[in-house]
C-alpha positions in Angstrom: 0.0 0.0 0.0 1.4 3.4 -1.0 1.7 6.2 1.6 -1.1 8.1 -0.2 -3.6 5.2 0.2 -4.9 6.1 3.8 -5.5 9.7 2.7 -7.2 8.6 -0.4 -9.4 6.2 1.5 -10.4 8.9 4.0 -11.1 11.3 1.1 -13.3 8.7 -0.7 -15.2 7.8 2.5 -15.9 11.5 3.0 -17.1 11.8 -0.6 -19.4 8.8 -0.1 -20.9 10.4 3.1 -21.4 13.7 1.3 -23.1 12.0 -1.6 -25.5 10.3 0.7 -26.7 13.4 2.5 -25.7 16.4 0.4 -27.9 18.0 -2.2 -27.0 17.0 -5.8 -24.7 19.4 -7.5 -25.3 19.8 -11.2 -22.4 18.5 -13.3 -21.3 20.5 -16.3 -19.2 18.2 -18.5 -16.7 20.0 -20.7 -17.0 19.1 -24.4 -14.1 16.9 -25.5 -12.7 15.7 -28.9 -10.5 12.8 -29.6 -10.5 9.2 -30.9 -12.7 7.9 -28.1 -15.1 10.8 -28.4 -15.4 9.9 -32.1 -16.1 6.3 -31.3 -18.9 7.4 -28.9 -20.4 9.7 -31.6 -20.3 6.8 -34.1 -22.0 4.5 -31.5 -24.7 7.2 -30.8 -25.6 7.6 -34.5 -25.5 3.8 -35.2 -27.7 2.8 -32.2 -30.2 5.7 -32.4 -30.2 5.5 -36.2 -31.2 1.9 -35.9 -33.8 2.6 -33.2 -35.5 5.4 -35.1 -35.3 4.0 -38.7 -36.3 0.4 -38.1 -40.1 1.0 -37.7 -40.2 2.7 -41.1 -38.6 -0.1 -43.1 -41.0 -2.3 -45.0 -40.6 -6.0 -45.7 -42.9 -8.0 -47.9 -45.7 -5.4 -47.6 -45.5 -5.0 -43.9 -43.4 -3.3 -41.3 -40.0 -5.1 -41.0 -39.9 -5.2 -37.2 -43.3 -5.2 -35.6 -44.3 -6.7 -32.2 -48.0 -7.2 -32.9 -49.4 -7.9 -29.4 -53.1 -8.0 -30.3 -52.5 -10.6 -33.0 -49.8 -12.3 -30.8 -47.3 -12.3 -33.7 -43.8 -10.8 -33.7 -42.4 -9.9 -37.1 -38.6 -9.6 -37.5 -37.9 -9.2 -41.2 -38.7 -12.6 -42.7 -39.2 -14.3 -39.4 -42.6 -14.6 -37.7 -42.6 -15.6 -34.1 -45.6 -16.6 -32.0 -46.1 -16.8 -28.2 -45.2 -20.5 -28.5 -41.7 -19.3 -29.6 -41.1 -17.5 -26.2 -38.2 -19.8 -25.7 -36.2 -17.7 -28.2 -36.7 -14.6 -26.1 -35.4 -16.6 -23.1 -32.3 -17.5 -25.1 -31.8 -13.9 -26.2 -32.0 -12.6 -22.6 -29.5 -15.2 -21.4 -27.2 -14.4 -24.3 -27.4 -10.7 -23.5 -26.5 -11.3 -19.9 -23.6 -13.6 -20.9 -22.3 -11.0 -23.4 -22.4 -8.4 -20.8 -20.4 -10.6 -18.4 -18.0 -11.6 -21.1 -17.1 -8.0 -22.3 -17.1 -6.7 -18.7 -14.5 -9.3 -17.7 -12.5 -8.6 -20.8 -12.7 -4.8 -21.1 -14.6 -3.3 -18.2 -17.6 -1.1 -18.7 -17.7 -0.8 -22.5 -21.5 -1.2 -22.4 -22.0 1.7 -20.0 -19.6 4.0 -21.8 -20.7 3.4 -25.4 -23.9 1.5 -25.8 -26.2 1.9 -22.7 -29.4 3.7 -23.6 -28.9 6.0 -20.6 -25.5 7.0 -22.0 -26.6 7.3 -25.6 -29.7 9.4 -24.9 -27.9 11.6 -22.3 -25.2 12.3 -24.9 -27.8 13.6 -27.4 -29.5 15.7 -24.7 -26.0 17.2 -23.8 -25.4 18.0 -27.5 -28.7 19.9 -27.5 -27.8 21.7 -24.3 -24.4 22.7 -25.7 -25.9 23.9 -28.9 -28.5 26.1 -27.2 -26.8 27.2 -23.9 -23.1 27.2 -25.0 -20.0 25.5 -23.6 -19.4 24.6 -20.0 -18.5 28.1 -18.8 -21.4 29.7 -20.5 -23.8 27.2 -18.9 -22.4 27.8 -15.4 -22.6 31.6 -15.9 -26.2 31.3 -17.2 -27.3 29.2 -14.3 -25.8 31.6 -11.7 -27.3 34.6 -13.3 -30.7 35.9 -12.1 -33.8 35.1 -14.1 -34.3 37.4 -17.1 -36.1 37.4 -20.4 -32.9 36.1 -22.1 -32.4 33.3 -19.6 -36.0 32.3 -19.7 -35.9 32.2 -23.5 -32.7 30.1 -23.6 -34.0 27.7 -21.0 -37.4 27.4 -22.6 -35.9 26.7 -26.0 -33.7 24.0 -24.5 -36.5 22.2 -22.7 -38.8 22.5 -25.7 -36.1 20.8 -27.8 -35.7 18.1 -25.2 -39.4 17.5 -25.0 -39.8 17.4 -28.7 -36.9 14.8 -29.0 -38.3 12.8 -26.1 -41.8 12.8 -27.6 -40.4 11.5 -30.9 -38.6 8.8 -28.9 -41.9 7.8 -27.2 -43.6 7.7 -30.6 -40.9 5.5 -32.0 -41.1 3.1 -29.1 -44.9 2.7 -29.6 -44.2 2.3 -33.4 -42.6 -1.1 -32.6 -46.0 -2.3 -31.4 -48.3 -0.4 -33.7 -47.5 0.1 -37.4 -45.6 3.3 -37.6 -47.4 4.7 -40.6 -50.8 4.1 -39.2 -49.7 5.4 -35.8 -48.4 8.6 -37.4 -51.7 9.1 -39.3 -53.8 8.7 -36.2 -51.5 10.9 -34.2 -51.9 13.8 -36.6 -55.6 13.3 -36.9 -56.0 13.0 -33.1 -57.3 9.5 -33.3 -54.8 7.8 -31.0 -56.0 5.0 -28.7 -55.7 5.5 -24.9 -53.0 3.0 -24.4 -51.0 4.3 -27.3 -51.2 7.9 -26.1 -50.3 6.7 -22.6 -47.1 4.9 -23.7 -45.9 7.7 -25.9 -46.3 10.1 -23.0 -44.8 7.7 -20.5 -41.8 6.7 -22.5 -41.2 10.3 -23.7 -41.4 11.5 -20.0 -39.0 8.8 -18.9 -36.5 9.8 -21.7 -36.9 13.5 -20.8 -36.4 12.8 -17.0 -33.6 10.3 -17.2 -31.5 12.0 -20.0 -32.4 15.6 -19.2 -32.6 15.8 -15.4 -31.3 12.7 -13.7 -28.4 11.8 -16.0 -25.5 10.6 -13.8 -27.9 9.9 -11.0 -29.3 6.9 -12.9 -25.8 5.5 -13.2 -24.8 6.2 -9.6 -28.0 5.2 -7.7 -30.5 3.5 -10.0 -28.5 1.1 -12.1 -27.6 -2.1 -10.4 -24.8 -2.9 -12.8 -22.4 -0.4 -11.1 -22.8 -2.3 -7.8 -22.0 -5.8 -9.0 -19.4 -5.0 -11.7 -16.6 -5.6 -9.1 -17.5 -9.2 -9.1 -16.6 -9.5 -12.7 -13.4 -7.4 -12.6 -9.9 -8.8 -11.9 -6.4 -7.5 -12.2 -6.4 -8.4 -15.9 -9.6 -6.5 -16.8 -9.1 -3.5 -19.1 -10.2 -0.3 -17.3 -9.7 3.4 -17.5 -6.8 4.1 -15.1 -4.5 6.9 -14.0 -0.8 6.1 -13.9 0.0 7.2 -10.4 3.6 6.3 -10.5 4.1 8.5 -13.5 1.8 11.3 -12.6 2.6 11.9 -8.9 3.3 14.1 -7.2 1.1 16.4 -9.3 1.4 20.1 -9.5 1.1 23.1 -11.9 4.2 24.2 -13.9 5.2 26.1 -17.0 5.7 24.2 -20.2 9.5 24.4 -20.5 10.3 23.9 -16.9 12.3 20.9 -15.8 9.6 19.5 -13.6 11.5 16.4 -12.7 14.2 18.5 -11.1 11.5 20.0 -8.9 10.2 16.6 -7.9 7.0 16.7 -9.9 5.3 14.0 -11.9 3.6 14.4 -15.3 0.2 15.4 -13.9 0.0 19.2 -14.0 -3.2 19.2 -11.9 -5.3 21.0 -14.5 -8.4 19.1 -13.4 -9.5 18.8 -17.0 -10.1 15.1 -16.5 -12.6 16.0 -13.8 -14.3 18.7 -15.9 -15.0 16.3 -18.8 -16.3 13.4 -16.6 -20.1 12.9 -17.0 -20.4 11.5 -13.5 -18.1 14.1 -11.9 -15.4 11.8 -10.4 -11.7 12.3 -10.3 -10.1 9.3 -12.1 -6.9 10.1 -10.2 -8.4 8.8 -7.0 -8.4 5.3 -8.5 -11.0 2.9 -9.9 -14.5 3.9 -8.7 -17.9 2.3 -9.3 -19.1 5.7 -10.6 -16.8 5.5 -13.6 -18.7 4.4 -16.7 -15.7 3.9 -18.8 -16.5 6.6 -21.4 -12.8 7.5 -21.7 -13.5 11.2 -22.0 -10.7 11.7 -19.5 -8.3 9.8 -21.7 -9.0 12.1 -24.7 -8.6 15.3 -22.7 -5.5 14.2 -20.8 -3.8 13.1 -24.1 -4.4 16.6 -25.5 -2.9 18.2 -22.3 0.1 15.9 -22.5 0.6 16.8 -26.1 0.5 20.5 -25.4 3.0 20.1 -22.6 5.3 18.0 -24.7 4.9 14.9 -22.5 4.2 11.3 -23.6 0.5 10.5 -23.9 -1.1 7.8 -21.8 -1.1 9.3 -18.3 -4.7 8.2 -18.3 -5.3 5.3 -20.5 -7.0 1.9 -21.0 -4.9 -0.5 -19.1 -5.0 -3.3 -16.5 -4.1 -3.2 -12.8 -1.4 -5.8 -13.5 0.2 -3.6 -16.2 0.2 -0.6 -13.9 1.9 -2.7 -11.2 4.5 -3.9 -13.7 3.1 -7.5 -13.9 2.2 -9.5 -17.1 -1.4 -9.3 -18.3 -3.3 -12.4 -19.3 -6.2 -11.8 -21.8 -7.2 -15.5 -22.0 -8.0 -16.6 -18.4 -10.5 -19.0 -16.9 -13.5 -16.7 -16.5 -13.1 -15.2 -20.0 -12.9 -18.7 -21.5 -15.9 -20.0 -19.5 -18.1 -17.0 -20.4 -17.0 -17.3 -24.0 -17.7 -21.0 -24.3 -21.2 -20.7 -22.6 -22.1 -17.8 -24.9 -20.9 -19.9 -27.9 -23.1 -22.8 -26.8 -26.2 -20.7 -26.4 -25.6 -18.8 -29.7 -25.1 -22.1 -31.5 -28.2 -23.6 -30.0 -30.3 -20.6 -30.9 -29.0 -20.6 -34.5 -29.7 -24.3 -34.8 -33.2 -24.0 -33.4 -34.1 -21.1 -35.7 -32.6 -22.9 -38.7 -34.6 -26.1 -38.0 -37.8 -24.3 -36.8 -41.0 -25.6 -38.3 -43.7 -22.9 -38.5 -46.4 -25.4 -37.6 -47.8 -26.5 -34.3 -50.1 -29.3 -33.5 -51.8 -29.7 -30.0 -53.9 -32.8 -29.2 -56.5 -32.4 -26.6 -58.3 -35.5 -25.5 -62.0 -35.4 -24.6 -61.8 -36.0 -20.8 -65.6 -36.2 -20.3 -65.8 -39.6 -21.8 -62.7 -41.9 -21.6 -64.0 -44.1 -24.4 -67.2 -45.5 -25.9 -68.1 -48.5 -27.9 -69.5 -48.0 -31.4 -72.3 -50.0 -33.1 -69.7 -51.9 -34.9 -68.1 -53.0 -31.7 -65.1 -50.7 -32.0 -63.5 -48.7 -29.1 -63.7 -45.0 -29.9 -61.8 -42.0 -28.4 -62.6 -38.4 -29.2 -59.9 -35.6 -29.6 -59.7 -32.0 -30.5 -56.7 -31.1 -32.6 -55.5 -27.4 -32.5 -53.7 -26.6 -35.7 -51.5 -23.5 -35.7 -50.2 -22.4 -39.1 -47.3 -20.0 -38.2 -46.4 -19.5 -41.8 -47.4 -16.4 -43.8 -49.4 -18.3 -46.5 -52.2 -20.8 -46.4 -51.5 -24.6 -46.6 -53.5 -27.7 -47.2 -52.5 -30.4 -44.7 -52.8 -34.2 -44.6 -53.4 -35.9 -41.2 -52.2 -39.4 -40.5 -52.3 -41.6 -37.5 -50.2 -44.5 -36.2 -49.6 -46.6 -33.0 -52.3 -49.2 -33.1 -52.9 -51.9 -35.8 -56.0 -51.2 -37.8 -56.6 -47.8 -36.2 -59.2 -45.7 -38.0 -59.7 -42.0 -38.1 -63.0 -40.1 -38.6 -63.3 -36.5 -39.4 -66.1 -34.1 -40.4 -64.2 -32.5 -43.3 -62.4 -34.0 -46.2 -59.7 -31.3 -46.6 -57.7 -29.5 -43.9 -56.9 -26.0 -45.1 -55.5 -23.5 -42.7 -54.8 -19.9 -43.6 -51.5 -18.2 -42.8 -51.4 -17.1 -39.2 -54.7 -18.9 -38.3 -55.6 -21.4 -35.6 -58.0 -24.1 -36.4 -59.8 -26.6 -34.1 -60.3 -30.0 -35.7 -62.5 -32.6 -34.0 -61.2 -36.1 -34.6 -62.5 -39.6 -33.6 -60.2 -42.6 -33.5 -61.6 -46.1 -33.6 -59.8 -49.3 -32.8 -60.6 -53.0 -32.5 -60.5 -54.0 -28.8 -58.3 -57.0 -29.6 -55.7 -54.7 -31.0 -55.3 -52.9 -27.6 -52.5 -54.4 -25.6 -53.0 -52.1 -22.6 -55.7 -49.9 -21.2 -53.7 -46.9 -22.3 -51.8 -47.0 -25.6 -49.7 -44.4 -27.3 -50.9 -43.1 -30.7 -49.2 -40.5 -32.9 -50.8 -37.8 -35.0 -48.7 -36.6 -38.0 -49.7 -33.4 -39.8 -47.9 -32.7 -43.1 -48.4 -29.9 -45.7 -49.4 -31.2 -49.1 -47.5 -28.6 -51.0 -44.4 -28.5 -48.7 -43.0 -31.8 -47.4 -40.7 -30.0 -45.0 -43.7 -28.6 -43.2 -44.4 -31.6 -40.9 -45.0 -32.1 -37.2 -46.0 -35.0 -35.0 -47.7 -35.2 -31.6 -48.2 -38.0 -29.2 -51.5 -38.8 -27.5 -53.1 -41.6 -25.5 -55.9 -44.0 -26.6 -57.8 -45.4 -23.7 -59.7 -48.7 -23.8 -61.5 -51.0 -21.3 -59.7 -52.9 -18.6 -58.2 -56.2 -19.7 
């Protein structure tokens, strides 16, 4: 433990105590440019572009991505999923969690810094704020000034822009559940349904509140990820870190001064790394749960180092082992385990989707009467078959049975035709000779196969009940 560790711990404990009881102080992040800032901008445009554009893309005459809850059908480009396909959602959620664990173990909080919805939308709201109110110093000066017509106009313009963007976000969210073009028409003709209006308002309000007002408070106090991330970190995890050995002791100096002769480190104590931090922390105090890994401090510190003529990398992506002069291991047990489990789930999902048959057959046996004897002396069981055609087009199906010698099937209709996306109930009676029944309960199999598509086939097991032997 270095001699500065006790002082740092006391300082951090004091900060934690103040954060629990003190009133929130607004953070004014300074605008920063650099390679990591460029990556964040690309991520914002890619993710938000995908979110806002997808509902307007058409596919085979319908919306490409549409979660049609009333019809209980989810359209994802050429794939149509039904409630029976809920297992795929389970797979996706498990894979999302495993992906988060895998990349966190490997490279820290990449999700938080570049792809988290809170980070992405907050970034856009901050762009709007900078565009209307000005840079960091102008914002601070404006907030400290008394209310005036100019201040009211600027603040009203900013909040109007925020509300407009948030409302469009709420509309886009609802457009994933109601066709976007129809939703837009009904919005501008004041014919929105109650639930649609509610969710546009609610999601828009949540966006406005979280990205405009709460901002870092969501990351610090509402998001659970910051609390359990330490369980996935180790000394080989890539994190944003300050090189204490190189930077300390910190202190101001002129550019051409021999600072090493004066016993100073590379850090000039300009506090620029604090000013650009969206959560308001000082990265020089060490790794903290409040750090979202956005790397803004890296960009600004590299610029300062370049101006001072010092080597870059005083703050950089690195590992604790590297900082301590120890070798870093990228491939380690937890990374390999997470990767293998993720690969297994991804392969299982891909195989399941590739072999998925868009046809379902449920056999419901009549429980009111176990069996009855026909006039011909045959034992008869009655079933109701529920046919679900999860394909987009109609098919004619052929139904066959097996399991008992001489088993006969009686239906009220000659042809079985099911329209695309329809569910049909089909009453069926099975008749068997009592001598052919080996047990009181015998397995029988219903096989449903499309006449025009031999690959569209499904089988279901049922029980045929007869008298006691």
